[in-house]
mmCIF file of the N, C-alpha and C atoms, coordinates in Angstrom:
data_MODEL
# 
_entry.id   MODEL 
# 
loop_
_atom_site.group_PDB 
_atom_site.id 
_atom_site.type_symbol 
_atom_site.label_atom_id 
_atom_site.label_alt_id 
_atom_site.label_comp_id 
_atom_site.label_asym_id 
_atom_site.label_entity_id 
_atom_site.label_seq_id 
_atom_site.pdbx_PDB_ins_code 
_atom_site.Cartn_x 
_atom_site.Cartn_y 
_atom_site.Cartn_z 
_atom_site.occupancy 
_atom_site.B_iso_or_equiv 
_atom_site.pdbx_formal_charge 
_atom_site.auth_seq_id 
_atom_site.auth_comp_id 
_atom_site.auth_asym_id 
_atom_site.auth_atom_id 
_atom_site.pdbx_PDB_model_num 
ATOM 1   N N  . UNK A 1 1  ? 71.865 138.211 104.405 1.00 0.00 ? 1  UNK A N  1 
ATOM 2   C CA . UNK A 1 1  ? 72.748 137.503 103.468 1.00 0.00 ? 1  UNK A CA 1 
ATOM 3   C C  . UNK A 1 1  ? 72.811 136.160 102.891 1.00 0.00 ? 1  UNK A C  1 
ATOM 4   N N  . UNK A 1 2  ? 72.557 135.303 104.158 1.00 0.00 ? 2  UNK A N  1 
ATOM 5   C CA . UNK A 1 2  ? 72.907 134.065 103.994 1.00 0.00 ? 2  UNK A CA 1 
ATOM 6   C C  . UNK A 1 2  ? 71.574 133.689 103.454 1.00 0.00 ? 2  UNK A C  1 
ATOM 7   N N  . UNK A 1 3  ? 70.656 134.447 103.186 1.00 0.00 ? 3  UNK A N  1 
ATOM 8   C CA . UNK A 1 3  ? 69.621 133.479 102.710 1.00 0.00 ? 3  UNK A CA 1 
ATOM 9   C C  . UNK A 1 3  ? 69.590 133.441 101.156 1.00 0.00 ? 3  UNK A C  1 
ATOM 10  N N  . UNK A 1 4  ? 70.266 134.931 100.726 1.00 0.00 ? 4  UNK A N  1 
ATOM 11  C CA . UNK A 1 4  ? 70.519 134.398 99.472  1.00 0.00 ? 4  UNK A CA 1 
ATOM 12  C C  . UNK A 1 4  ? 71.235 133.583 98.720  1.00 0.00 ? 4  UNK A C  1 
ATOM 13  N N  . UNK A 1 5  ? 72.417 132.956 99.810  1.00 0.00 ? 5  UNK A N  1 
ATOM 14  C CA . UNK A 1 5  ? 73.280 131.841 99.022  1.00 0.00 ? 5  UNK A CA 1 
ATOM 15  C C  . UNK A 1 5  ? 72.762 130.506 99.190  1.00 0.00 ? 5  UNK A C  1 
ATOM 16  N N  . UNK A 1 6  ? 71.551 130.820 100.184 1.00 0.00 ? 6  UNK A N  1 
ATOM 17  C CA . UNK A 1 6  ? 70.405 129.499 100.028 1.00 0.00 ? 6  UNK A CA 1 
ATOM 18  C C  . UNK A 1 6  ? 69.849 129.385 99.079  1.00 0.00 ? 6  UNK A C  1 
ATOM 19  N N  . UNK A 1 7  ? 69.249 130.308 98.437  1.00 0.00 ? 7  UNK A N  1 
ATOM 20  C CA . UNK A 1 7  ? 68.919 130.064 96.900  1.00 0.00 ? 7  UNK A CA 1 
ATOM 21  C C  . UNK A 1 7  ? 69.318 129.562 95.744  1.00 0.00 ? 7  UNK A C  1 
ATOM 22  N N  . UNK A 1 8  ? 70.709 129.955 96.089  1.00 0.00 ? 8  UNK A N  1 
ATOM 23  C CA . UNK A 1 8  ? 71.281 130.245 94.881  1.00 0.00 ? 8  UNK A CA 1 
ATOM 24  C C  . UNK A 1 8  ? 72.032 128.575 94.580  1.00 0.00 ? 8  UNK A C  1 
ATOM 25  N N  . UNK A 1 9  ? 71.966 127.595 95.196  1.00 0.00 ? 9  UNK A N  1 
ATOM 26  C CA . UNK A 1 9  ? 72.188 126.574 95.638  1.00 0.00 ? 9  UNK A CA 1 
ATOM 27  C C  . UNK A 1 9  ? 72.397 125.206 94.179  1.00 0.00 ? 9  UNK A C  1 
ATOM 28  N N  . UNK A 1 10 ? 73.507 125.039 93.769  1.00 0.00 ? 10 UNK A N  1 
ATOM 29  C CA . UNK A 1 10 ? 73.205 124.263 92.920  1.00 0.00 ? 10 UNK A CA 1 
ATOM 30  C C  . UNK A 1 10 ? 73.481 122.631 93.313  1.00 0.00 ? 10 UNK A C  1 
ATOM 31  N N  . UNK A 1 11 ? 73.090 121.696 92.119  1.00 0.00 ? 11 UNK A N  1 
ATOM 32  C CA . UNK A 1 11 ? 73.551 120.340 92.518  1.00 0.00 ? 11 UNK A CA 1 
ATOM 33  C C  . UNK A 1 11 ? 72.164 119.705 93.110  1.00 0.00 ? 11 UNK A C  1 
ATOM 34  N N  . UNK A 1 12 ? 72.451 118.396 93.541  1.00 0.00 ? 12 UNK A N  1 
ATOM 35  C CA . UNK A 1 12 ? 71.356 117.826 94.274  1.00 0.00 ? 12 UNK A CA 1 
ATOM 36  C C  . UNK A 1 12 ? 71.867 118.433 95.780  1.00 0.00 ? 12 UNK A C  1 
ATOM 37  N N  . UNK A 1 13 ? 70.559 118.886 96.983  1.00 0.00 ? 13 UNK A N  1 
ATOM 38  C CA . UNK A 1 13 ? 70.698 119.084 98.007  1.00 0.00 ? 13 UNK A CA 1 
ATOM 39  C C  . UNK A 1 13 ? 69.320 118.657 98.916  1.00 0.00 ? 13 UNK A C  1 
ATOM 40  N N  . UNK A 1 14 ? 68.982 117.990 100.111 1.00 0.00 ? 14 UNK A N  1 
ATOM 41  C CA . UNK A 1 14 ? 67.879 117.891 101.110 1.00 0.00 ? 14 UNK A CA 1 
ATOM 42  C C  . UNK A 1 14 ? 68.125 118.662 102.299 1.00 0.00 ? 14 UNK A C  1 
ATOM 43  N N  . UNK A 1 15 ? 66.571 119.199 102.049 1.00 0.00 ? 15 UNK A N  1 
ATOM 44  C CA . UNK A 1 15 ? 66.331 120.148 103.807 1.00 0.00 ? 15 UNK A CA 1 
ATOM 45  C C  . UNK A 1 15 ? 66.424 118.726 104.590 1.00 0.00 ? 15 UNK A C  1 
ATOM 46  N N  . UNK A 1 16 ? 67.361 118.869 105.962 1.00 0.00 ? 16 UNK A N  1 
ATOM 47  C CA . UNK A 1 16 ? 66.479 118.548 107.434 1.00 0.00 ? 16 UNK A CA 1 
ATOM 48  C C  . UNK A 1 16 ? 65.697 119.449 108.091 1.00 0.00 ? 16 UNK A C  1 
ATOM 49  N N  . UNK A 1 17 ? 64.369 118.273 108.359 1.00 0.00 ? 17 UNK A N  1 
ATOM 50  C CA . UNK A 1 17 ? 63.518 119.371 108.739 1.00 0.00 ? 17 UNK A CA 1 
ATOM 51  C C  . UNK A 1 17 ? 63.130 118.687 110.068 1.00 0.00 ? 17 UNK A C  1 
ATOM 52  N N  . UNK A 1 18 ? 63.514 119.298 111.562 1.00 0.00 ? 18 UNK A N  1 
ATOM 53  C CA . UNK A 1 18 ? 62.614 118.629 112.786 1.00 0.00 ? 18 UNK A CA 1 
ATOM 54  C C  . UNK A 1 18 ? 64.046 117.317 112.973 1.00 0.00 ? 18 UNK A C  1 
ATOM 55  N N  . UNK A 1 19 ? 64.832 118.202 112.675 1.00 0.00 ? 19 UNK A N  1 
ATOM 56  C CA . UNK A 1 19 ? 66.206 117.047 113.341 1.00 0.00 ? 19 UNK A CA 1 
ATOM 57  C C  . UNK A 1 19 ? 66.025 115.616 112.333 1.00 0.00 ? 19 UNK A C  1 
ATOM 58  N N  . UNK A 1 20 ? 64.995 115.458 111.387 1.00 0.00 ? 20 UNK A N  1 
ATOM 59  C CA . UNK A 1 20 ? 64.732 114.399 111.225 1.00 0.00 ? 20 UNK A CA 1 
ATOM 60  C C  . UNK A 1 20 ? 66.258 113.966 110.106 1.00 0.00 ? 20 UNK A C  1 
ATOM 61  N N  . UNK A 1 21 ? 67.125 113.291 110.538 1.00 0.00 ? 21 UNK A N  1 
ATOM 62  C CA . UNK A 1 21 ? 68.334 113.358 109.301 1.00 0.00 ? 21 UNK A CA 1 
ATOM 63  C C  . UNK A 1 21 ? 67.815 111.960 108.902 1.00 0.00 ? 21 UNK A C  1 
ATOM 64  N N  . UNK A 1 22 ? 67.456 110.844 109.610 1.00 0.00 ? 22 UNK A N  1 
ATOM 65  C CA . UNK A 1 22 ? 66.905 109.443 108.673 1.00 0.00 ? 22 UNK A CA 1 
ATOM 66  C C  . UNK A 1 22 ? 66.439 109.853 107.157 1.00 0.00 ? 22 UNK A C  1 
ATOM 67  N N  . UNK A 1 23 ? 64.997 110.696 107.553 1.00 0.00 ? 23 UNK A N  1 
ATOM 68  C CA . UNK A 1 23 ? 64.397 110.954 106.197 1.00 0.00 ? 23 UNK A CA 1 
ATOM 69  C C  . UNK A 1 23 ? 65.267 111.455 105.297 1.00 0.00 ? 23 UNK A C  1 
ATOM 70  N N  . UNK A 1 24 ? 65.767 112.497 105.582 1.00 0.00 ? 24 UNK A N  1 
ATOM 71  C CA . UNK A 1 24 ? 66.530 113.119 105.030 1.00 0.00 ? 24 UNK A CA 1 
ATOM 72  C C  . UNK A 1 24 ? 67.547 112.221 103.898 1.00 0.00 ? 24 UNK A C  1 
ATOM 73  N N  . UNK A 1 25 ? 68.176 111.538 104.396 1.00 0.00 ? 25 UNK A N  1 
ATOM 74  C CA . UNK A 1 25 ? 69.162 110.392 104.283 1.00 0.00 ? 25 UNK A CA 1 
ATOM 75  C C  . UNK A 1 25 ? 68.101 109.798 103.308 1.00 0.00 ? 25 UNK A C  1 
ATOM 76  N N  . UNK A 1 26 ? 66.908 109.124 103.408 1.00 0.00 ? 26 UNK A N  1 
ATOM 77  C CA . UNK A 1 26 ? 66.422 108.523 102.816 1.00 0.00 ? 26 UNK A CA 1 
ATOM 78  C C  . UNK A 1 26 ? 65.633 109.221 101.134 1.00 0.00 ? 26 UNK A C  1 
ATOM 79  N N  . UNK A 1 27 ? 65.615 110.598 101.379 1.00 0.00 ? 27 UNK A N  1 
ATOM 80  C CA . UNK A 1 27 ? 64.971 111.269 100.286 1.00 0.00 ? 27 UNK A CA 1 
ATOM 81  C C  . UNK A 1 27 ? 66.359 111.703 99.431  1.00 0.00 ? 27 UNK A C  1 
ATOM 82  N N  . UNK A 1 28 ? 67.643 111.342 100.179 1.00 0.00 ? 28 UNK A N  1 
ATOM 83  C CA . UNK A 1 28 ? 68.890 111.888 99.104  1.00 0.00 ? 28 UNK A CA 1 
ATOM 84  C C  . UNK A 1 28 ? 68.729 110.675 98.624  1.00 0.00 ? 28 UNK A C  1 
ATOM 85  N N  . UNK A 1 29 ? 68.621 109.594 99.413  1.00 0.00 ? 29 UNK A N  1 
ATOM 86  C CA . UNK A 1 29 ? 69.250 108.636 98.311  1.00 0.00 ? 29 UNK A CA 1 
ATOM 87  C C  . UNK A 1 29 ? 68.080 108.378 97.336  1.00 0.00 ? 29 UNK A C  1 
ATOM 88  N N  . UNK A 1 30 ? 66.995 108.564 97.486  1.00 0.00 ? 30 UNK A N  1 
ATOM 89  C CA . UNK A 1 30 ? 65.863 108.470 95.914  1.00 0.00 ? 30 UNK A CA 1 
ATOM 90  C C  . UNK A 1 30 ? 66.608 109.445 94.804  1.00 0.00 ? 30 UNK A C  1 
ATOM 91  N N  . UNK A 1 31 ? 66.737 110.719 95.405  1.00 0.00 ? 31 UNK A N  1 
ATOM 92  C CA . UNK A 1 31 ? 67.386 111.458 94.632  1.00 0.00 ? 31 UNK A CA 1 
ATOM 93  C C  . UNK A 1 31 ? 68.906 111.052 93.759  1.00 0.00 ? 31 UNK A C  1 
ATOM 94  N N  . UNK A 1 32 ? 69.660 110.596 94.355  1.00 0.00 ? 32 UNK A N  1 
ATOM 95  C CA . UNK A 1 32 ? 70.621 110.030 93.477  1.00 0.00 ? 32 UNK A CA 1 
ATOM 96  C C  . UNK A 1 32 ? 70.306 108.995 92.728  1.00 0.00 ? 32 UNK A C  1 
ATOM 97  N N  . UNK A 1 33 ? 69.589 108.175 93.078  1.00 0.00 ? 33 UNK A N  1 
ATOM 98  C CA . UNK A 1 33 ? 69.021 106.864 92.327  1.00 0.00 ? 33 UNK A CA 1 
ATOM 99  C C  . UNK A 1 33 ? 68.286 107.365 90.893  1.00 0.00 ? 33 UNK A C  1 
ATOM 100 N N  . UNK A 1 34 ? 66.865 108.125 91.272  1.00 0.00 ? 34 UNK A N  1 
ATOM 101 C CA . UNK A 1 34 ? 66.562 108.837 90.029  1.00 0.00 ? 34 UNK A CA 1 
ATOM 102 C C  . UNK A 1 34 ? 67.392 109.701 88.840  1.00 0.00 ? 34 UNK A C  1 
ATOM 103 N N  . UNK A 1 35 ? 68.484 109.884 89.600  1.00 0.00 ? 35 UNK A N  1 
ATOM 104 C CA . UNK A 1 35 ? 69.251 110.875 88.552  1.00 0.00 ? 35 UNK A CA 1 
ATOM 105 C C  . UNK A 1 35 ? 70.279 109.937 87.880  1.00 0.00 ? 35 UNK A C  1 
ATOM 106 N N  . UNK A 1 36 ? 70.614 108.819 88.622  1.00 0.00 ? 36 UNK A N  1 
ATOM 107 C CA . UNK A 1 36 ? 71.609 107.576 87.891  1.00 0.00 ? 36 UNK A CA 1 
ATOM 108 C C  . UNK A 1 36 ? 72.972 107.727 88.299  1.00 0.00 ? 36 UNK A C  1 
ATOM 109 N N  . UNK A 1 37 ? 73.425 108.390 89.555  1.00 0.00 ? 37 UNK A N  1 
ATOM 110 C CA . UNK A 1 37 ? 74.459 108.586 90.310  1.00 0.00 ? 37 UNK A CA 1 
ATOM 111 C C  . UNK A 1 37 ? 74.894 107.587 90.872  1.00 0.00 ? 37 UNK A C  1 
ATOM 112 N N  . UNK A 1 38 ? 74.225 106.710 91.279  1.00 0.00 ? 38 UNK A N  1 
ATOM 113 C CA . UNK A 1 38 ? 74.600 105.201 92.017  1.00 0.00 ? 38 UNK A CA 1 
ATOM 114 C C  . UNK A 1 38 ? 74.887 104.601 90.814  1.00 0.00 ? 38 UNK A C  1 
ATOM 115 N N  . UNK A 1 39 ? 74.240 104.276 90.046  1.00 0.00 ? 39 UNK A N  1 
ATOM 116 C CA . UNK A 1 39 ? 74.742 103.539 89.182  1.00 0.00 ? 39 UNK A CA 1 
ATOM 117 C C  . UNK A 1 39 ? 75.974 104.025 88.442  1.00 0.00 ? 39 UNK A C  1 
ATOM 118 N N  . UNK A 1 40 ? 76.188 105.253 88.267  1.00 0.00 ? 40 UNK A N  1 
ATOM 119 C CA . UNK A 1 40 ? 77.399 105.916 87.342  1.00 0.00 ? 40 UNK A CA 1 
ATOM 120 C C  . UNK A 1 40 ? 78.898 105.669 88.399  1.00 0.00 ? 40 UNK A C  1 
ATOM 121 N N  . UNK A 1 41 ? 78.279 105.607 89.891  1.00 0.00 ? 41 UNK A N  1 
ATOM 122 C CA . UNK A 1 41 ? 79.508 105.605 90.568  1.00 0.00 ? 41 UNK A CA 1 
ATOM 123 C C  . UNK A 1 41 ? 80.080 104.514 90.476  1.00 0.00 ? 41 UNK A C  1 
ATOM 124 N N  . UNK A 1 42 ? 79.060 103.194 90.679  1.00 0.00 ? 42 UNK A N  1 
ATOM 125 C CA . UNK A 1 42 ? 79.309 101.982 90.531  1.00 0.00 ? 42 UNK A CA 1 
ATOM 126 C C  . UNK A 1 42 ? 80.225 101.807 89.167  1.00 0.00 ? 42 UNK A C  1 
ATOM 127 N N  . UNK A 1 43 ? 79.531 102.208 88.327  1.00 0.00 ? 43 UNK A N  1 
ATOM 128 C CA . UNK A 1 43 ? 80.311 101.796 86.766  1.00 0.00 ? 43 UNK A CA 1 
ATOM 129 C C  . UNK A 1 43 ? 81.934 102.498 86.700  1.00 0.00 ? 43 UNK A C  1 
ATOM 130 N N  . UNK A 1 44 ? 82.067 103.588 87.525  1.00 0.00 ? 44 UNK A N  1 
ATOM 131 C CA . UNK A 1 44 ? 83.401 103.893 87.291  1.00 0.00 ? 44 UNK A CA 1 
ATOM 132 C C  . UNK A 1 44 ? 84.257 103.857 88.565  1.00 0.00 ? 44 UNK A C  1 
ATOM 133 N N  . UNK A 1 45 ? 83.706 102.869 89.629  1.00 0.00 ? 45 UNK A N  1 
ATOM 134 C CA . UNK A 1 45 ? 84.592 102.340 90.399  1.00 0.00 ? 45 UNK A CA 1 
ATOM 135 C C  . UNK A 1 45 ? 85.861 101.753 90.334  1.00 0.00 ? 45 UNK A C  1 
ATOM 136 N N  . UNK A 1 46 ? 85.818 101.042 89.269  1.00 0.00 ? 46 UNK A N  1 
ATOM 137 C CA . UNK A 1 46 ? 87.080 100.189 88.511  1.00 0.00 ? 46 UNK A CA 1 
ATOM 138 C C  . UNK A 1 46 ? 87.352 100.496 87.105  1.00 0.00 ? 46 UNK A C  1 
ATOM 139 N N  . UNK A 1 47 ? 88.644 100.300 86.962  1.00 0.00 ? 47 UNK A N  1 
ATOM 140 C CA . UNK A 1 47 ? 88.796 101.283 85.697  1.00 0.00 ? 47 UNK A CA 1 
ATOM 141 C C  . UNK A 1 47 ? 88.500 99.747  84.402  1.00 0.00 ? 47 UNK A C  1 
ATOM 142 N N  . UNK A 1 48 ? 87.765 100.478 83.156  1.00 0.00 ? 48 UNK A N  1 
ATOM 143 C CA . UNK A 1 48 ? 87.549 99.415  82.235  1.00 0.00 ? 48 UNK A CA 1 
ATOM 144 C C  . UNK A 1 48 ? 88.186 99.365  81.139  1.00 0.00 ? 48 UNK A C  1 
ATOM 145 N N  . UNK A 1 49 ? 89.171 98.635  80.571  1.00 0.00 ? 49 UNK A N  1 
ATOM 146 C CA . UNK A 1 49 ? 89.726 98.996  79.135  1.00 0.00 ? 49 UNK A CA 1 
ATOM 147 C C  . UNK A 1 49 ? 88.518 99.085  78.504  1.00 0.00 ? 49 UNK A C  1 
ATOM 148 N N  . UNK A 1 50 ? 89.078 100.046 77.104  1.00 0.00 ? 50 UNK A N  1 
ATOM 149 C CA . UNK A 1 50 ? 88.630 100.246 75.945  1.00 0.00 ? 50 UNK A CA 1 
ATOM 150 C C  . UNK A 1 50 ? 87.685 99.290  75.495  1.00 0.00 ? 50 UNK A C  1 
ATOM 151 N N  . UNK A 1 51 ? 88.760 98.212  75.547  1.00 0.00 ? 51 UNK A N  1 
ATOM 152 C CA . UNK A 1 51 ? 87.795 97.148  74.552  1.00 0.00 ? 51 UNK A CA 1 
ATOM 153 C C  . UNK A 1 51 ? 87.103 96.332  75.249  1.00 0.00 ? 51 UNK A C  1 
ATOM 154 N N  . UNK A 1 52 ? 87.221 96.437  76.510  1.00 0.00 ? 52 UNK A N  1 
ATOM 155 C CA . UNK A 1 52 ? 85.810 95.237  77.529  1.00 0.00 ? 52 UNK A CA 1 
ATOM 156 C C  . UNK A 1 52 ? 85.040 96.413  76.874  1.00 0.00 ? 52 UNK A C  1 
ATOM 157 N N  . UNK A 1 53 ? 85.034 97.955  77.172  1.00 0.00 ? 53 UNK A N  1 
ATOM 158 C CA . UNK A 1 53 ? 83.913 98.751  77.093  1.00 0.00 ? 53 UNK A CA 1 
ATOM 159 C C  . UNK A 1 53 ? 82.784 98.426  75.958  1.00 0.00 ? 53 UNK A C  1 
ATOM 160 N N  . UNK A 1 54 ? 83.892 98.349  75.055  1.00 0.00 ? 54 UNK A N  1 
ATOM 161 C CA . UNK A 1 54 ? 83.047 98.546  73.286  1.00 0.00 ? 54 UNK A CA 1 
ATOM 162 C C  . UNK A 1 54 ? 82.654 97.143  73.923  1.00 0.00 ? 54 UNK A C  1 
ATOM 163 N N  . UNK A 1 55 ? 83.034 95.633  74.068  1.00 0.00 ? 55 UNK A N  1 
ATOM 164 C CA . UNK A 1 55 ? 82.794 94.608  74.058  1.00 0.00 ? 55 UNK A CA 1 
ATOM 165 C C  . UNK A 1 55 ? 81.075 94.709  74.772  1.00 0.00 ? 55 UNK A C  1 
ATOM 166 N N  . UNK A 1 56 ? 81.270 95.017  75.939  1.00 0.00 ? 56 UNK A N  1 
ATOM 167 C CA . UNK A 1 56 ? 79.821 95.094  76.865  1.00 0.00 ? 56 UNK A CA 1 
ATOM 168 C C  . UNK A 1 56 ? 79.513 96.199  76.324  1.00 0.00 ? 56 UNK A C  1 
ATOM 169 N N  . UNK A 1 57 ? 79.430 96.969  75.391  1.00 0.00 ? 57 UNK A N  1 
ATOM 170 C CA . UNK A 1 57 ? 77.992 98.010  74.707  1.00 0.00 ? 57 UNK A CA 1 
ATOM 171 C C  . UNK A 1 57 ? 77.711 97.282  73.522  1.00 0.00 ? 57 UNK A C  1 
ATOM 172 N N  . UNK A 1 58 ? 78.561 96.321  72.784  1.00 0.00 ? 58 UNK A N  1 
ATOM 173 C CA . UNK A 1 58 ? 77.531 95.610  72.144  1.00 0.00 ? 58 UNK A CA 1 
ATOM 174 C C  . UNK A 1 58 ? 77.064 94.484  72.393  1.00 0.00 ? 58 UNK A C  1 
ATOM 175 N N  . UNK A 1 59 ? 77.134 93.912  73.356  1.00 0.00 ? 59 UNK A N  1 
ATOM 176 C CA . UNK A 1 59 ? 76.742 92.751  73.737  1.00 0.00 ? 59 UNK A CA 1 
ATOM 177 C C  . UNK A 1 59 ? 75.140 93.495  74.200  1.00 0.00 ? 59 UNK A C  1 
ATOM 178 N N  . UNK A 1 60 ? 75.320 94.619  74.705  1.00 0.00 ? 60 UNK A N  1 
ATOM 179 C CA . UNK A 1 60 ? 73.891 95.087  75.200  1.00 0.00 ? 60 UNK A CA 1 
ATOM 180 C C  . UNK A 1 60 ? 73.114 95.640  74.671  1.00 0.00 ? 60 UNK A C  1 
ATOM 181 N N  . UNK A 1 61 ? 73.610 96.063  73.307  1.00 0.00 ? 61 UNK A N  1 
ATOM 182 C CA . UNK A 1 61 ? 72.740 96.903  72.010  1.00 0.00 ? 61 UNK A CA 1 
ATOM 183 C C  . UNK A 1 61 ? 72.557 95.375  71.532  1.00 0.00 ? 61 UNK A C  1 
ATOM 184 N N  . UNK A 1 62 ? 72.993 94.441  71.059  1.00 0.00 ? 62 UNK A N  1 
ATOM 185 C CA . UNK A 1 62 ? 72.317 93.086  70.721  1.00 0.00 ? 62 UNK A CA 1 
ATOM 186 C C  . UNK A 1 62 ? 71.280 92.873  71.522  1.00 0.00 ? 62 UNK A C  1 
ATOM 187 N N  . UNK A 1 63 ? 71.641 92.873  72.557  1.00 0.00 ? 63 UNK A N  1 
ATOM 188 C CA . UNK A 1 63 ? 69.987 92.223  73.953  1.00 0.00 ? 63 UNK A CA 1 
ATOM 189 C C  . UNK A 1 63 ? 69.206 93.096  73.266  1.00 0.00 ? 63 UNK A C  1 
ATOM 190 N N  . UNK A 1 64 ? 69.327 94.761  73.188  1.00 0.00 ? 64 UNK A N  1 
ATOM 191 C CA . UNK A 1 64 ? 68.355 95.015  73.084  1.00 0.00 ? 64 UNK A CA 1 
ATOM 192 C C  . UNK A 1 64 ? 67.330 94.918  71.791  1.00 0.00 ? 64 UNK A C  1 
ATOM 193 N N  . UNK A 1 65 ? 68.351 94.737  70.527  1.00 0.00 ? 65 UNK A N  1 
ATOM 194 C CA . UNK A 1 65 ? 67.623 94.751  69.447  1.00 0.00 ? 65 UNK A CA 1 
ATOM 195 C C  . UNK A 1 65 ? 66.814 93.079  68.913  1.00 0.00 ? 65 UNK A C  1 
ATOM 196 N N  . UNK A 1 66 ? 67.653 92.038  70.068  1.00 0.00 ? 66 UNK A N  1 
ATOM 197 C CA . UNK A 1 66 ? 66.637 90.417  69.837  1.00 0.00 ? 66 UNK A CA 1 
ATOM 198 C C  . UNK A 1 66 ? 65.946 90.735  70.614  1.00 0.00 ? 66 UNK A C  1 
ATOM 199 N N  . UNK A 1 67 ? 65.791 91.719  71.617  1.00 0.00 ? 67 UNK A N  1 
ATOM 200 C CA . UNK A 1 67 ? 64.256 92.098  72.533  1.00 0.00 ? 67 UNK A CA 1 
ATOM 201 C C  . UNK A 1 67 ? 63.316 92.788  71.689  1.00 0.00 ? 67 UNK A C  1 
ATOM 202 N N  . UNK A 1 68 ? 63.957 93.384  71.365  1.00 0.00 ? 68 UNK A N  1 
ATOM 203 C CA . UNK A 1 68 ? 63.045 94.198  69.919  1.00 0.00 ? 68 UNK A CA 1 
ATOM 204 C C  . UNK A 1 68 ? 62.266 93.623  69.070  1.00 0.00 ? 68 UNK A C  1 
ATOM 205 N N  . UNK A 1 69 ? 63.411 92.357  68.442  1.00 0.00 ? 69 UNK A N  1 
ATOM 206 C CA . UNK A 1 69 ? 62.718 91.280  67.160  1.00 0.00 ? 69 UNK A CA 1 
ATOM 207 C C  . UNK A 1 69 ? 61.413 90.676  67.725  1.00 0.00 ? 69 UNK A C  1 
ATOM 208 N N  . UNK A 1 70 ? 61.811 89.929  69.093  1.00 0.00 ? 70 UNK A N  1 
ATOM 209 C CA . UNK A 1 70 ? 61.246 89.251  70.159  1.00 0.00 ? 70 UNK A CA 1 
ATOM 210 C C  . UNK A 1 70 ? 59.932 89.898  70.054  1.00 0.00 ? 70 UNK A C  1 
ATOM 211 N N  . UNK A 1 71 ? 59.849 90.793  70.756  1.00 0.00 ? 71 UNK A N  1 
ATOM 212 C CA . UNK A 1 71 ? 58.708 91.481  70.528  1.00 0.00 ? 71 UNK A CA 1 
ATOM 213 C C  . UNK A 1 71 ? 57.725 91.869  69.023  1.00 0.00 ? 71 UNK A C  1 
ATOM 214 N N  . UNK A 1 72 ? 58.258 92.313  67.860  1.00 0.00 ? 72 UNK A N  1 
ATOM 215 C CA . UNK A 1 72 ? 57.795 92.639  66.911  1.00 0.00 ? 72 UNK A CA 1 
ATOM 216 C C  . UNK A 1 72 ? 57.150 91.595  66.286  1.00 0.00 ? 72 UNK A C  1 
ATOM 217 N N  . UNK A 1 73 ? 57.788 90.115  66.653  1.00 0.00 ? 73 UNK A N  1 
ATOM 218 C CA . UNK A 1 73 ? 57.749 89.029  66.201  1.00 0.00 ? 73 UNK A CA 1 
ATOM 219 C C  . UNK A 1 73 ? 56.294 88.474  66.951  1.00 0.00 ? 73 UNK A C  1 
ATOM 220 N N  . UNK A 1 74 ? 56.020 89.320  68.013  1.00 0.00 ? 74 UNK A N  1 
ATOM 221 C CA . UNK A 1 74 ? 55.095 88.313  68.915  1.00 0.00 ? 74 UNK A CA 1 
ATOM 222 C C  . UNK A 1 74 ? 53.962 89.218  68.405  1.00 0.00 ? 74 UNK A C  1 
ATOM 223 N N  . UNK A 1 75 ? 53.863 90.806  67.848  1.00 0.00 ? 75 UNK A N  1 
ATOM 224 C CA . UNK A 1 75 ? 53.305 91.137  67.083  1.00 0.00 ? 75 UNK A CA 1 
ATOM 225 C C  . UNK A 1 75 ? 52.308 91.343  66.106  1.00 0.00 ? 75 UNK A C  1 
ATOM 226 N N  . UNK A 1 76 ? 53.370 90.412  65.282  1.00 0.00 ? 76 UNK A N  1 
ATOM 227 C CA . UNK A 1 76 ? 52.952 90.021  64.116  1.00 0.00 ? 76 UNK A CA 1 
ATOM 228 C C  . UNK A 1 76 ? 51.994 89.104  63.993  1.00 0.00 ? 76 UNK A C  1 
ATOM 229 N N  . UNK A 1 77 ? 52.060 87.902  64.824  1.00 0.00 ? 77 UNK A N  1 
ATOM 230 C CA . UNK A 1 77 ? 51.212 86.753  64.978  1.00 0.00 ? 77 UNK A CA 1 
ATOM 231 C C  . UNK A 1 77 ? 49.583 87.519  65.334  1.00 0.00 ? 77 UNK A C  1 
# 
């Protein structure tokens, strides 16, 4: 019965093989980083006012747009 529960796990998990905990931790950190969990945890560490969030997102969008314009300008020449 225990084996059935192991096959129905959800979420991120890493098996520890040969008591190599350090290797399992490295794998878990890689998985969390690739899933974007670390970035999300840092973002939610402090409360951000909605107005500050809008301002930050608008600045990020402007930066992306300017970068795209610069790229298009280079391809034009």
